[in-house]
C-alpha positions as CSV (number, residue, x, y, z in Angstrom):
1,M,-10.1,29.4,-7.1
2,E,-12.6,27.3,-9.0
3,I,-15.0,25.5,-7.2
4,I,-15.3,21.8,-7.8
5,T,-18.2,19.1,-6.1
6,S,-17.4,16.0,-5.1
7,R,-19.7,12.9,-3.5
8,I,-18.7,10.7,-0.6
9,D,-20.8,8.2,1.3
10,K,-22.8,9.3,4.6
11,K,-20.6,7.5,7.2
12,T,-17.3,9.4,5.8
13,K,-19.4,12.4,5.7
14,E,-20.4,12.0,9.5
15,K,-16.6,11.1,10.7
16,M,-15.7,15.0,9.0
17,K,-18.0,16.5,10.7
18,E,-17.1,15.4,13.8
19,L,-13.9,16.3,12.7
20,S,-14.6,19.7,12.5
21,Y,-11.7,21.2,13.6
22,I,-10.1,20.0,10.3
23,N,-10.4,22.1,7.2
24,W,-11.0,19.7,4.8
25,S,-11.0,21.9,1.7
26,A,-7.5,22.5,2.1
27,V,-6.5,18.4,2.5
28,I,-8.6,17.8,-0.6
29,R,-6.5,20.7,-2.6
30,E,-3.4,19.4,-0.9
31,S,-3.9,15.5,-1.7
32,V,-5.0,17.0,-5.3
33,T,-1.8,19.3,-6.0
34,A,0.4,16.1,-4.6
35,R,-1.3,14.2,-7.0
36,I,-1.1,15.9,-9.6
37,K,3.1,16.0,-8.8
38,E,3.3,12.4,-8.4
39,E,1.7,12.1,-12.2
40,E,3.9,14.7,-13.8
41,S,7.2,13.2,-12.5
42,R,6.3,9.6,-13.8
43,K,5.3,11.3,-16.9
44,H,9.2,12.6,-17.2
45,T,10.9,9.5,-15.7
46,I,9.8,6.8,-18.4
47,D,13.0,5.0,-19.6
48,R,12.7,4.7,-23.3
49,S,15.0,1.9,-23.3
50,V,12.6,-0.5,-21.3
51,I,10.1,0.7,-23.7
52,A,12.2,-0.2,-26.4
53,E,13.6,-3.5,-24.8
54,G,10.2,-4.6,-24.5
55,M,8.7,-3.9,-28.1
56,A,11.3,-6.1,-29.0
57,I,10.5,-8.9,-26.7
58,A,7.0,-8.7,-28.6
59,S,7.9,-8.4,-31.6
60,G,10.5,-11.3,-31.1
61,I,7.0,-13.6,-29.7
62,R,5.2,-12.5,-32.2
63,K,7.8,-13.9,-35.4
64,S,8.1,-17.1,-33.2
65,S,3.9,-17.7,-33.5
66,T,3.9,-17.5,-37.3
67,G,1.3,-20.8,-38.8
68,W,-0.5,-20.0,-35.7
69,N,-4.3,-19.7,-36.1
70,S,-5.9,-18.0,-33.2
71,T,-9.1,-18.7,-34.8
72,E,-9.0,-22.0,-35.3
73,E,-7.3,-22.7,-31.8
74,I,-10.3,-20.8,-30.1
75,R,-12.7,-23.2,-32.2
76,K,-10.9,-26.2,-31.3
77,W,-11.2,-25.6,-27.2
78,R,-15.0,-24.0,-27.8
79,D,-15.5,-27.7,-29.3
80,R,-13.8,-29.5,-26.3
81,A,-16.4,-27.4,-24.4
82,I,-19.3,-28.9,-26.0
């Protein structure tokens, strides 16, 4: 097994000492393993149709805003603030 190091605050360390009957290494291992499984399952459940729909919406918004200059708009609002 590999060894990792982590920092925790003093209060948490004191509480861990009070609960010394708990195998904290096992708790941390289980937590890390569970998080890895969660992230891996999330990676495999990406709904590509939702992504495609979002891209289509973004593209439509971009097309409908032609002729608008963001730099000019920012300058206008900055000038108002002065």
